[in-house]
MMTF fields as JSON, N, C-alpha, C and O atoms, coordinates in Angstrom:
{
  "mmtfVersion": "1.0.0",
  "mmtfProducer": "UNKNOWN",
  "numBonds": 375,
  "numAtoms": 376,
  "numGroups": 94,
  "numChains": 1,
  "numModels": 1,
  "chainsPerModel": [1],
  "groupsPerChain": [94],
  "chainIdList": ["A"],
  "bondAtomList": [4, 2, 8, 6, 12, 10, 16, 14, 20, 18, 24, 22, 28, 26, 32, 30, 36, 34, 40, 38, 44, 42, 48, 46, 52, 50, 56, 54, 60, 58, 64, 62, 68, 66, 72, 70, 76, 74, 80, 78, 84, 82, 88, 86, 92, 90, 96, 94, 100, 98, 104, 102, 108, 106, 112, 110, 116, 114, 120, 118, 124, 122, 128, 126, 132, 130, 136, 134, 140, 138, 144, 142, 148, 146, 152, 150, 156, 154, 160, 158, 164, 162, 168, 166, 172, 170, 176, 174, 180, 178, 184, 182, 188, 186, 192, 190, 196, 194, 200, 198, 204, 202, 208, 206, 212, 210, 216, 214, 220, 218, 224, 222, 228, 226, 232, 230, 236, 234, 240, 238, 244, 242, 248, 246, 252, 250, 256, 254, 260, 258, 264, 262, 268, 266, 272, 270, 276, 274, 280, 278, 284, 282, 288, 286, 292, 290, 296, 294, 300, 298, 304, 302, 308, 306, 312, 310, 316, 314, 320, 318, 324, 322, 328, 326, 332, 330, 336, 334, 340, 338, 344, 342, 348, 346, 352, 350, 356, 354, 360, 358, 364, 362, 368, 366, 372, 370],
  "bondOrderList": [1, 1, 1, 1, 1, 1, 1, 1, 1, 1, 1, 1, 1, 1, 1, 1, 1, 1, 1, 1, 1, 1, 1, 1, 1, 1, 1, 1, 1, 1, 1, 1, 1, 1, 1, 1, 1, 1, 1, 1, 1, 1, 1, 1, 1, 1, 1, 1, 1, 1, 1, 1, 1, 1, 1, 1, 1, 1, 1, 1, 1, 1, 1, 1, 1, 1, 1, 1, 1, 1, 1, 1, 1, 1, 1, 1, 1, 1, 1, 1, 1, 1, 1, 1, 1, 1, 1, 1, 1, 1, 1, 1, 1],
  "groupList": [{"groupName": "UNK", "atomNameList": ["N", "CA", "C", "O"], "elementList": ["N", "C", "C", "O"], "formalChargeList": [0, 0, 0, 0], "bondAtomList": [1, 0, 2, 1, 3, 2], "bondOrderList": [1, 1, 2], "singleLetterCode": "X", "chemCompType": "L-PEPTIDE LINKING"}],
  "groupTypeList": [0, 0, 0, 0, 0, 0, 0, 0, 0, 0, 0, 0, 0, 0, 0, 0, 0, 0, 0, 0, 0, 0, 0, 0, 0, 0, 0, 0, 0, 0, 0, 0, 0, 0, 0, 0, 0, 0, 0, 0, 0, 0, 0, 0, 0, 0, 0, 0, 0, 0, 0, 0, 0, 0, 0, 0, 0, 0, 0, 0, 0, 0, 0, 0, 0, 0, 0, 0, 0, 0, 0, 0, 0, 0, 0, 0, 0, 0, 0, 0, 0, 0, 0, 0, 0, 0, 0, 0, 0, 0, 0, 0, 0, 0],
  "groupIdList": [1, 2, 3, 4, 5, 6, 7, 8, 9, 10, 11, 12, 13, 14, 15, 16, 17, 18, 19, 20, 21, 22, 23, 24, 25, 26, 27, 28, 29, 30, 31, 32, 33, 34, 35, 36, 37, 38, 39, 40, 41, 42, 43, 44, 45, 46, 47, 48, 49, 50, 51, 52, 53, 54, 55, 56, 57, 58, 59, 60, 61, 62, 63, 64, 65, 66, 67, 68, 69, 70, 71, 72, 73, 74, 75, 76, 77, 78, 79, 80, 81, 82, 83, 84, 85, 86, 87, 88, 89, 90, 91, 92, 93, 94],
  "secStructList": [7, 7, 2, 2, 2, 2, 3, 3, 3, 3, 7, 7, 7, 2, 2, 2, 2, 2, 2, 2, 6, 6, 6, 3, 3, 3, 3, 3, 3, 7, 6, 6, 7, 7, 2, 2, 2, 2, 2, 2, 2, 2, 2, 2, 2, 2, 7, 7, 7, 3, 3, 3, 3, 3, 3, 3, 3, 3, 7, 7, 7, 3, 3, 3, 3, 6, 6, 3, 3, 3, 3, 7, 7, 7, 3, 3, 3, 3, 3, 3, 3, 3, 7, 6, 6, 7, 7, 7, 4, 4, 4, 6, 6, 7],
  "xCoordList": [3.031, 2.41, 1.099, 0.279, 0.91, -0.314, -1.457, -1.241, -2.664, -3.83, -4.067, -4.545, -3.731, -3.97, -2.983, -3.18, -1.937, -0.979, -1.359, -0.805, -2.289, -2.619, -3.388, -2.981, -4.479, -5.311, -4.72, -4.494, -4.466, -3.915, -5.017, -5.109, -5.863, -6.943, -7.938, -7.578, -9.185, -10.136, -9.859, -9.4, -10.134, -9.958, -11.348, -12.122, -11.658, -12.997, -12.901, -12.389, -13.404, -13.45, -14.82, -15.619, -15.093, -16.373, -16.522, -17.587, -15.459, -15.514, -15.749, -16.52, -15.09, -15.264, -16.651, -17.17, -17.255, -18.623, -19.598, -20.579, -19.324, -20.166, -19.969, -20.915, -18.743, -18.478, -19.217, -19.579, -19.441, -20.12, -21.537, -22.054, -22.164, -23.502, -23.467, -24.483, -22.287, -22.119, -21.403, -20.84, -21.417, -20.825, -19.319, -18.757, -18.653, -17.203, -16.628, -17.113, -15.587, -14.956, -13.462, -12.861, -12.854, -11.449, -10.647, -11.044, -9.506, -8.622, -7.192, -6.796, -6.42, -4.974, -4.461, -4.848, -3.597, -3.1, -1.574, -0.946, -0.993, 0.459, 0.979, 0.324, 2.15, 2.703, 3.051, 3.087, 3.308, 3.685, 2.47, 2.617, 1.277, 0.07, -0.37, -0.243, -0.891, -1.441, -2.962, -3.524, -3.628, -5.088, -5.683, -6.683, -5.086, -5.612, -5.555, -6.51, -4.438, -4.303, -5.299, -5.869, -5.512, -6.455, -7.868, -8.608, -8.249, -9.582, -9.795, -10.834, -8.828, -8.944, -9.017, -9.777, -8.228, -8.229, -9.578, -10.087, -10.156, -11.452, -12.551, -13.401, -12.544, -13.58, -13.512, -14.552, -12.315, -12.191, -12.494, -13.151, -12.026, -12.195, -13.644, -14.101, -14.374, -15.713, -16.823, -17.994, -16.48, -17.472, -18.389, -19.613, -17.783, -18.514, -17.927, -16.885, -18.592, -18.121, -17.622, -18.391, -16.338, -15.706, -15.787, -15.461, -16.225, -16.299, -15.119, -14.715, -14.551, -13.475, -12.576, -13.038, -11.281, -10.312, -9.5, -8.916, -9.465, -8.625, -7.567, -7.882, -6.321, -5.203, -4.552, -4.306, -4.276, -3.643, -2.436, -2.547, -1.27, -0.101, -0.02, 0.084, -0.069, -0.044, 1.392, 1.985, 1.96, 3.359, 3.486, 2.523, 4.684, 4.936, 4.967, 5.331, 4.583, 4.559, 5.785, 6.292, 6.251, 7.355, 6.834, 5.791, 7.551, 7.181, 8.394, 9.531, 8.156, 9.268, 8.896, 7.739, 9.906, 9.741, 10.989, 12.043, 10.871, 12.052, 13.013, 12.639, 14.249, 15.249, 15.189, 15.718, 14.557, 14.5, 13.532, 12.415, 13.961, 13.126, 13.033, 13.985, 11.892, 11.698, 10.587, 10.042, 10.258, 9.221, 8.451, 9.051, 7.132, 6.332, 6.469, 6.822, 6.196, 6.335, 5.217, 4.078, 5.533, 4.464, 3.651, 4.154, 2.391, 1.525, 0.586, 0.501, -0.112, -0.982, -2.399, -2.611, -3.372, -4.765, -5.497, -5.117, -6.56, -7.345, -8.81, -9.339, -9.467, -10.906, -11.536, -11.327, -12.31, -12.885, -14.372, -15.1, -14.834, -16.239, -16.876, -16.358, -18.008, -18.726, -19.915, -20.342, -20.442, -21.661, -22.811, -22.822, -23.787, -24.944, -25.66, -25.843, -26.06, -26.77, -25.874, -26.372, -24.565, -23.643, -23.007, -22.842, -22.647, -21.998, -21.076, -21.198, -20.155, -19.22, -19.71, -19.88, -19.936, -20.581, -19.741, -20.312, -18.4, -17.6, -17.725, -17.418, -18.168, -18.319, -19.695, -19.885, -20.646, -22.006, -22.063, -21.403, -22.849, -23.031, -21.922, -21.819, -21.08, -19.981, -20.423, -19.649],
  "yCoordList": [69.557, 70.242, 70.871, 70.21, 72.141, 72.839, 72.419, 72.054, 72.476, 72.013, 72.812, 72.268, 74.11, 74.912, 74.572, 75.016, 73.808, 73.39, 72.047, 71.681, 71.318, 69.972, 70.005, 69.351, 70.742, 70.799, 71.8, 72.955, 71.37, 72.268, 72.887, 74.109, 72.017, 72.495, 71.375, 70.202, 71.713, 70.677, 70.255, 71.059, 69.02, 68.512, 68.292, 67.481, 69.021, 68.98, 68.403, 69.048, 67.173, 66.503, 65.857, 65.873, 65.29, 64.612, 63.422, 63.207, 62.652, 61.472, 61.887, 61.245, 62.951, 63.415, 64.01, 63.972, 64.558, 65.071, 63.92, 64.084, 62.77, 61.593, 61.093, 60.616, 61.2, 60.79, 61.67, 61.208, 62.936, 63.857, 63.383, 63.671, 62.661, 62.131, 61.087, 60.826, 60.489, 59.502, 60.101, 59.364, 61.422, 62.148, 61.963, 61.899, 61.875, 61.747, 62.96, 63.35, 63.551, 64.747, 64.505, 63.834, 65.063, 64.797, 66.085, 67.137, 65.988, 67.123, 66.738, 65.583, 67.713, 67.542, 67.916, 68.95, 67.091, 67.319, 67.314, 66.913, 67.763, 67.765, 66.337, 65.432, 66.13, 64.777, 64.181, 62.96, 65.035, 64.548, 64.253, 63.679, 64.634, 64.507, 63.05, 62.28, 62.681, 61.346, 61.436, 62.532, 60.288, 60.255, 61.033, 61.731, 60.919, 61.646, 63.155, 63.864, 63.648, 65.086, 65.562, 66.645, 64.763, 65.137, 65.192, 66.137, 64.195, 64.169, 65.389, 66.043, 65.693, 66.827, 68.151, 69.042, 68.282, 69.516, 69.741, 70.862, 68.684, 68.821, 69.14, 69.991, 68.47, 68.718, 70.145, 70.769, 70.673, 72.045, 73.074, 74.076, 72.847, 73.839, 73.966, 75.071, 72.846, 72.862, 72.547, 72.528, 72.299, 72.033, 70.871, 70.986, 69.753, 68.536, 67.373, 67.515, 66.22, 65.017, 64.033, 63.6, 63.672, 62.759, 61.336, 61.089, 60.392, 58.998, 58.179, 57.215, 58.555, 57.762, 58.636, 59.588, 58.306, 59.0, 57.95, 57.057, 58.057, 57.195, 58.075, 59.152, 57.629, 58.429, 57.707, 56.502, 58.466, 57.934, 58.795, 60.02, 58.17, 58.904, 58.78, 57.679, 59.928, 59.968, 60.208, 61.225, 59.276, 59.418, 60.461, 60.747, 61.022, 62.035, 61.424, 60.26, 62.213, 61.743, 62.266, 63.344, 61.504, 61.946, 62.945, 62.728, 64.022, 65.053, 65.376, 65.233, 65.807, 66.168, 67.279, 67.431, 68.052, 69.107, 69.084, 69.571, 68.516, 68.368, 67.381, 66.248, 67.807, 66.938, 66.969, 66.08, 67.972, 68.117, 67.111, 66.942, 66.457, 65.493, 65.903, 66.427, 65.658, 65.976, 65.136, 64.257, 65.415, 64.655, 65.611, 66.452, 65.486, 66.303, 65.758, 64.595, 66.582, 66.175, 65.218, 65.38, 64.224, 63.373, 64.169, 65.118, 63.776, 64.471, 63.477, 62.32, 63.94, 63.057, 63.61, 64.817, 62.705, 63.14, 62.3, 61.167, 62.887, 62.222, 62.241, 63.272, 61.083, 60.969, 60.908, 59.955, 61.943, 62.091, 61.77, 62.364, 60.826, 60.453, 61.117, 61.03, 61.786, 62.463, 61.628, 60.702, 61.968, 61.311, 61.651, 62.732, 60.75, 61.041, 62.312, 62.557, 63.113, 64.349, 65.562, 66.688, 65.369, 66.505, 66.741, 65.812, 68.004, 68.338, 69.528, 70.28, 69.679, 70.814, 71.808, 71.458, 73.043, 74.044, 74.465, 74.802, 74.464, 74.961, 74.069, 74.508, 72.832, 71.926, 72.041, 71.54, 72.673, 72.739, 73.669, 74.708, 73.301, 74.114, 73.95, 74.748, 72.921, 72.706, 71.727, 71.397],
  "zCoordList": [195.02, 193.9, 194.372, 195.009, 194.056, 194.431, 193.511, 192.356, 194.039, 193.282, 192.007, 191.012, 192.034, 190.837, 189.721, 188.589, 189.996, 188.976, 188.337, 187.3, 188.942, 188.482, 187.17, 186.21, 187.102, 185.891, 184.914, 185.273, 183.677, 182.667, 181.807, 181.682, 181.208, 180.339, 180.11, 180.212, 179.802, 179.405, 177.964, 177.154, 177.658, 176.293, 175.713, 176.223, 174.641, 174.062, 172.652, 171.738, 172.491, 171.196, 171.052, 171.988, 169.884, 169.681, 170.609, 171.188, 170.751, 171.614, 173.061, 173.775, 173.494, 174.865, 175.08, 176.195, 174.035, 174.148, 174.412, 175.138, 173.827, 174.086, 175.517, 176.143, 176.036, 177.412, 178.421, 179.503, 178.067, 178.989, 179.311, 180.39, 178.388, 178.641, 179.755, 180.399, 179.981, 181.05, 182.26, 183.069, 182.391, 183.52, 183.601, 184.695, 182.432, 182.381, 181.656, 180.594, 182.243, 181.691, 181.567, 182.406, 180.496, 180.199, 180.344, 179.843, 181.04, 181.266, 180.926, 181.084, 180.457, 180.403, 181.779, 182.324, 182.35, 183.703, 183.697, 182.717, 184.799, 184.941, 184.929, 185.447, 184.343, 184.237, 185.589, 185.737, 186.585, 187.915, 188.792, 189.871, 188.347, 189.173, 189.283, 188.331, 190.458, 190.647, 190.77, 190.748, 190.898, 190.905, 192.077, 191.912, 193.24, 194.402, 194.197, 194.515, 193.668, 193.425, 192.373, 192.506, 191.33, 190.275, 190.839, 190.563, 191.622, 192.232, 193.12, 193.039, 193.953, 194.865, 194.101, 194.477, 193.029, 192.241, 191.549, 191.536, 190.976, 190.286, 191.294, 191.031, 192.442, 193.446, 193.976, 194.19, 194.192, 194.694, 193.623, 193.902, 192.393, 191.332, 190.869, 190.578, 190.797, 190.211, 191.206, 190.828, 192.473, 193.525, 193.148, 193.213, 192.755, 192.407, 193.188, 193.828, 193.14, 193.816, 192.771, 191.913, 192.833, 191.884, 192.425, 193.586, 191.574, 191.997, 191.492, 192.142, 190.324, 189.743, 188.885, 188.255, 188.862, 188.014, 187.267, 187.881, 185.934, 185.11, 184.459, 183.952, 184.471, 183.964, 182.788, 182.843, 181.717, 180.526, 180.201, 180.16, 179.968, 179.517, 178.008, 177.469, 177.324, 175.868, 175.441, 175.801, 174.673, 174.268, 173.159, 172.448, 173.024, 172.001, 170.614, 170.444, 169.627, 168.243, 167.499, 167.805, 166.532, 165.693, 164.675, 164.057, 164.505, 163.536, 162.684, 163.133, 161.468, 160.609, 159.654, 159.262, 159.29, 158.301, 157.436, 157.845, 156.235, 155.391, 156.023, 156.325, 156.225, 156.856, 158.367, 159.036, 158.897, 160.354, 160.953, 160.464, 161.997, 162.701, 164.16, 164.738, 164.734, 166.143, 166.716, 166.049, 167.962, 168.637, 169.544, 170.213, 169.567, 170.471, 171.887, 172.082, 172.845, 174.238, 174.638, 174.201, 175.463, 175.999, 177.017, 177.617, 177.207, 178.153, 178.806, 178.396, 179.82, 180.594, 180.568, 180.689, 180.407, 180.473, 181.503, 181.799, 182.043, 183.077, 182.679, 182.264, 182.811, 182.595, 183.985, 184.736, 184.313, 185.649, 185.582, 184.786, 186.418, 186.484, 187.692, 188.805, 187.464, 188.537, 188.996, 188.306, 190.169, 190.649, 189.719, 189.132, 189.568, 188.714, 189.163, 190.356, 188.177, 188.482, 188.589, 188.616, 188.651, 188.736, 187.378, 186.586, 187.113, 185.856, 186.055, 187.022, 185.121, 185.135, 184.097, 182.929, 184.515, 183.664, 182.467, 181.43, 182.557, 181.441, 180.198, 179.09, 180.375, 179.245, 178.599, 177.49, 179.244, 178.716, 177.514, 177.497, 176.51, 175.314, 174.296, 173.365, 174.455, 173.519, 172.464, 171.565]
}
């Protein structure tokens, strides 16, 4: 898997905004990606030093509309911790 395929999008919520104060950033990542690939992708894309990567697999939710039933796709998110003093600019001002 190429590094540009690993990171899908940043996840910006109130809870994640609080994590940014502790140098932690949350991304949606490819389901096949592992911690090493995520660390390498973040370091190359944003020119920062990653100290820790935590990965969470979010299961799909059941959805329905009338009689129709379905399920959303499961996805994977990563909480990336940076060295103190470093930050990712795309998250600033959110």
